[in-house]
C-alpha positions as CSV (number, residue, x, y, z in Angstrom):
1,X,-94.2,-16.6,-30.8
2,X,-94.0,-15.3,-27.3
3,X,-91.2,-12.7,-26.6
4,X,-89.7,-14.9,-23.9
5,X,-89.2,-17.7,-26.6
6,X,-87.4,-15.4,-29.1
7,X,-83.6,-15.9,-28.9
8,X,-81.3,-12.9,-29.0
9,X,-78.9,-12.7,-31.9
10,X,-75.7,-11.6,-30.2
11,X,-73.8,-9.0,-32.2
12,X,-70.4,-8.8,-30.4
13,X,-70.3,-11.4,-27.7
14,X,-69.3,-15.0,-28.5
15,X,-71.2,-18.0,-27.0
16,X,-68.4,-18.7,-24.4
17,X,-68.5,-15.0,-23.4
18,X,-72.3,-15.2,-23.1
19,X,-72.1,-18.2,-20.8
20,X,-69.5,-16.4,-18.6
21,X,-71.7,-13.3,-18.3
22,X,-74.9,-15.4,-17.7
23,X,-73.1,-17.2,-14.8
24,X,-71.6,-14.0,-13.4
25,X,-74.9,-12.0,-13.5
26,X,-76.7,-14.8,-11.6
27,X,-74.1,-14.6,-8.8
28,X,-74.1,-10.8,-8.7
29,X,-77.8,-10.6,-8.8
30,X,-79.0,-14.2,-7.8
31,X,-82.6,-15.4,-8.2
32,X,-84.4,-15.8,-4.9
33,X,-87.9,-15.7,-3.5
34,X,-88.2,-12.1,-4.6
35,X,-87.8,-12.9,-8.3
36,X,-85.4,-13.8,-11.1
37,X,-81.7,-13.2,-11.2
38,X,-79.3,-11.5,-13.7
39,X,-79.5,-14.4,-16.2
40,X,-83.2,-14.4,-16.6
41,X,-83.3,-10.6,-16.7
42,X,-81.1,-11.0,-19.8
43,X,-78.1,-8.9,-18.5
44,X,-75.9,-10.4,-21.1
45,X,-78.2,-9.2,-23.9
46,X,-78.0,-5.6,-22.5
47,X,-74.2,-5.8,-22.3
48,X,-74.0,-7.2,-25.9
49,X,-76.1,-4.3,-27.2
50,X,-73.9,-1.8,-25.5
51,X,-70.8,-3.3,-26.7
52,X,-72.0,-3.5,-30.3
53,X,-72.8,0.2,-30.3
54,X,-70.8,3.4,-30.1
55,X,-70.1,3.0,-26.4
56,X,-68.4,-0.3,-27.0
57,X,-65.7,1.2,-29.1
58,X,-65.5,4.5,-27.1
59,X,-66.5,6.3,-30.3
60,X,-66.9,9.6,-28.5
61,X,-63.9,9.4,-26.2
62,X,-60.4,10.8,-26.5
63,X,-58.1,7.9,-27.0
64,X,-54.6,9.1,-27.6
65,X,-53.3,8.8,-24.1
66,X,-51.2,9.2,-22.0
67,X,-52.7,6.4,-20.0
68,X,-52.4,6.9,-16.2
69,X,-54.2,5.1,-13.4
70,X,-56.2,8.2,-12.4
71,X,-58.5,8.5,-9.4
72,X,-62.0,7.1,-8.7
73,X,-63.4,10.7,-9.3
74,X,-61.8,10.7,-12.8
75,X,-63.9,7.8,-14.0
76,X,-62.8,5.3,-16.7
77,X,-59.1,5.6,-17.5
78,X,-58.3,2.3,-19.3
79,X,-56.6,2.4,-22.7
80,X,-58.9,-0.5,-23.6
81,X,-62.3,0.1,-25.1
82,X,-65.2,-1.7,-23.4
83,X,-65.2,-4.2,-26.3
84,X,-61.5,-4.9,-25.7
85,X,-61.9,-5.0,-22.0
86,X,-64.7,-7.5,-21.8
87,X,-63.0,-9.8,-24.4
88,X,-59.6,-9.8,-22.6
89,X,-61.2,-9.9,-19.1
90,X,-63.4,-12.9,-19.8
91,X,-60.7,-14.8,-21.6
92,X,-58.1,-14.2,-18.9
93,X,-60.5,-14.8,-16.0
94,X,-61.4,-18.2,-17.6
95,X,-57.7,-18.9,-17.9
96,X,-57.3,-18.1,-14.3
97,X,-60.3,-20.4,-13.3
98,X,-58.8,-23.2,-15.4
99,X,-55.5,-23.0,-13.7
100,X,-57.1,-22.7,-10.2
101,X,-60.0,-25.2,-10.6
102,X,-59.4,-26.9,-13.9
103,X,-62.7,-25.6,-15.1
104,X,-63.9,-22.4,-16.9
105,X,-66.0,-19.9,-14.8
106,X,-69.4,-21.0,-15.8
107,X,-68.6,-24.6,-14.8
108,X,-67.6,-23.8,-11.3
109,X,-69.8,-24.3,-8.2
110,X,-71.6,-21.2,-7.0
111,X,-69.3,-20.9,-4.1
112,X,-66.3,-21.1,-6.3
113,X,-67.8,-18.4,-8.7
114,X,-68.4,-16.2,-5.7
115,X,-64.7,-16.6,-4.7
116,X,-63.6,-15.7,-8.1
117,X,-65.7,-12.6,-8.3
118,X,-64.5,-11.4,-4.9
119,X,-60.9,-11.8,-6.0
120,X,-61.6,-9.8,-9.1
121,X,-63.4,-7.1,-7.1
122,X,-60.5,-6.7,-4.7
123,X,-57.9,-6.7,-7.6
124,X,-56.2,-9.9,-6.3
125,X,-56.1,-11.7,-9.7
126,X,-53.2,-10.7,-11.9
127,X,-54.7,-10.6,-15.3
128,X,-52.1,-10.2,-18.1
129,X,-53.9,-7.4,-20.0
130,X,-55.8,-5.3,-17.4
131,X,-56.6,-4.7,-13.8
132,X,-59.0,-7.4,-12.4
133,X,-60.7,-4.6,-10.3
134,X,-61.3,-2.5,-13.5
135,X,-62.9,-5.5,-15.2
136,X,-65.0,-6.3,-12.2
137,X,-66.1,-2.7,-11.7
138,X,-67.3,-2.4,-15.3
139,X,-69.0,-5.8,-15.1
140,X,-70.9,-4.9,-11.9
141,X,-71.9,-1.5,-13.2
142,X,-73.2,-3.0,-16.5
143,X,-75.0,-5.8,-14.6
144,X,-76.9,-3.2,-12.5
145,X,-77.8,-1.3,-15.6
146,X,-79.0,-4.4,-17.5
147,X,-81.1,-5.4,-14.5
148,X,-82.8,-2.1,-13.9
149,X,-82.7,-0.1,-17.3
150,X,-85.7,0.1,-19.6
151,X,-86.2,-3.2,-21.4
152,X,-85.8,-1.3,-24.7
153,X,-82.0,-1.7,-24.2
154,X,-82.2,-5.4,-24.0
155,X,-82.1,-6.3,-20.3
156,X,-84.7,-6.1,-17.4
157,X,-86.6,-8.8,-19.3
158,X,-90.3,-8.8,-18.3
159,X,-89.4,-5.7,-16.2
160,X,-88.1,-8.0,-13.4
161,X,-85.9,-5.3,-11.9
162,X,-88.8,-2.8,-11.8
163,X,-91.2,-5.3,-10.3
164,X,-88.7,-6.0,-7.6
165,X,-88.5,-2.3,-6.7
166,X,-92.1,-1.5,-7.2
167,X,-91.1,1.1,-9.9
168,X,-94.0,1.9,-12.2
169,X,-91.8,2.8,-15.2
170,X,-92.9,5.6,-17.6
171,X,-95.1,8.1,-15.7
172,X,-98.7,8.2,-16.4
173,X,-100.6,11.5,-17.2
174,X,-102.5,11.2,-14.0
175,X,-99.5,10.4,-11.8
176,X,-99.2,13.9,-10.3
177,X,-102.7,13.4,-8.8
178,X,-101.1,10.8,-6.5
179,X,-98.2,12.8,-5.2
180,X,-100.0,13.9,-2.0
181,X,-101.5,10.4,-1.4
182,X,-99.8,8.7,1.5
183,X,-100.5,5.2,0.1
184,X,-97.8,3.5,-2.0
185,X,-98.4,3.9,-5.7
186,X,-98.7,0.3,-7.0
187,X,-99.0,-0.1,-10.7
188,X,-98.0,-2.7,-13.4
189,X,-94.8,-1.1,-14.7
190,X,-94.8,0.3,-18.2
191,X,-91.6,0.6,-20.3
192,X,-90.8,2.7,-23.3
193,X,-90.7,-0.7,-25.2
194,X,-94.2,-1.4,-24.2
195,X,-95.4,1.9,-25.7
196,X,-93.4,1.4,-28.8
197,X,-94.8,-2.1,-29.4
198,X,-98.4,-1.0,-28.6
199,X,-98.5,-3.2,-25.5
200,X,-99.5,-0.3,-23.2
201,X,-102.6,1.9,-23.7
202,X,-101.8,5.6,-23.9
203,X,-103.9,8.7,-23.4
204,X,-104.3,11.5,-25.9
205,X,-101.0,13.1,-24.8
206,X,-99.1,9.8,-25.3
207,X,-98.8,9.1,-21.5
208,X,-99.4,5.5,-20.6
209,X,-102.5,4.4,-18.6
210,X,-101.4,2.6,-15.6
211,X,-103.1,-0.6,-14.5
212,X,-103.2,-0.4,-10.7
213,X,-102.2,-3.5,-8.6
214,X,-104.9,-4.5,-6.3
215,X,-104.1,-4.9,-2.6
216,X,-104.0,-8.5,-1.4
């Protein structure tokens, strides 16, 4: 069975939460002529894997308070773990959408979804359990990560994010020979997952052998 046909078994996220994240990811990084969007890149899979691990429960963080708003330079300050924040944020945003539009987020038009995301971004939605801006900021950060991180973490399916940027992925053993070459280095991207699954050829030192993309 092809990898693209294998469904992901979500560990933490429920199906309504997955539908919310798929819809949001496709508005934050929409598909266009340059390539697929956040949904096809499997951003929701990336987020699920992070939430189901140590990060999702803030297993390495101090969690005894006091809880103050803090400054942007101080980073994440919420009393909620990422698991709790996503669960409450998605549920309460859907409640807001139902009151405003009589539909949950994934069933809104693209324009309506954009309006909801903008109001979250600017903290203009009064969610009962958390700041809507805190929820949006984490959603946006994780969407970026899921679109551009190595596919071994669940997102960036088929390396769509790297192909968009022209990023070759894991450096080859001969990459240094091209550093003084003024031409753009164009190679089929290779991920850590490709190497682990034997989908990429490697040299004696374990570096991948890049397949160069021919100029059109």
